[in-house]
C-alpha positions in Angstrom: 232.6 86.7 79.0 234.7 83.1 78.9 237.1 82.7 75.8 234.9 79.5 75.0 232.0 81.5 74.6 233.6 83.8 72.1 232.6 83.0 67.8 233.9 84.6 65.2 232.1 87.0 63.3 231.4 83.6 61.2 229.6 81.7 64.1 232.8 79.7 63.6 235.3 78.6 66.5 239.3 78.6 66.1 240.4 75.1 66.0 242.2 76.1 68.9 239.5 77.4 71.3 238.2 74.1 70.2 241.0 71.8 71.9 242.3 74.8 74.0 240.5 72.7 76.8 241.2 69.5 78.1 237.8 68.9 79.5 236.7 68.9 75.9 239.8 66.9 74.6 238.8 64.2 76.9 235.0 64.1 76.1 235.8 63.8 72.8 237.9 60.7 74.0 234.9 59.2 76.3 232.3 59.8 73.0 234.1 58.4 70.6 235.7 55.2 72.8 231.5 54.6 74.7 229.7 55.6 71.9 227.1 57.1 73.9 226.3 58.5 76.9 223.7 61.4 79.0 225.8 64.9 80.7 225.8 63.0 84.1 227.9 60.6 83.4 230.1 62.5 81.2 230.3 64.3 84.1 231.3 61.9 86.4 234.1 60.2 84.0 235.7 63.7 83.8 235.2 64.1 87.5 233.8 67.6 87.0 230.6 69.1 88.1 226.5 68.9 85.6 227.5 72.6 84.4 230.9 72.5 83.7 230.3 69.1 82.0 227.1 70.6 79.8 229.0 73.7 79.2 231.6 72.1 77.5 229.5 70.0 75.1 227.4 73.0 74.6 230.7 74.8 72.8 231.2 70.9 71.5 227.5 70.6 69.7 227.3 74.1 69.0 231.0 73.4 66.6 228.8 70.5 65.0 231.2 68.0 66.7 228.4 66.5 68.9 224.3 66.3 68.7 222.5 65.1 71.6 218.6 63.8 71.5 216.6 64.1 74.5 214.4 61.8 76.0 212.7 63.3 78.9 215.4 64.9 81.1 218.0 62.8 80.5 220.4 64.5 77.7 222.4 61.7 75.5 225.1 63.4 73.3 227.5 61.6 70.4 229.7 62.7 67.4 227.5 63.8 64.9 229.2 61.1 62.5 227.6 63.4 59.8 230.1 66.3 60.8 233.6 66.0 58.5 234.7 67.2 61.9 233.7 64.9 63.8 234.6 62.5 61.4 238.4 63.9 61.6 238.1 63.9 65.5 237.6 60.0 65.5 240.5 59.6 63.1 242.9 62.0 65.1 241.8 60.0 68.8 242.0 56.4 67.2 245.2 56.5 65.7 247.2 58.8 68.4 245.7 55.8 71.1 246.4 52.8 69.0 249.4 50.8 70.4 252.9 51.4 68.6 
């Protein structure tokens, strides 16, 4: 089983596991910048396939960082604004991306 699918006993991943993937970090940056996107658009912007993108989105959703809604076959993802983790990540990315 890949490390990103393994959970600790309390069903919470270590911060190192969540941030160990460049794709997850890039996904978070995209969603901070653009708000809400479907899986295919996120995959296109990351230049990776649909299934890989869905796996990483699931990890972030399982951690409560992302939420999604479904319209037929379309799954839209965005940061979970009720999550302290998501708010912290948004703040980190916004501060990091500011011009010095």
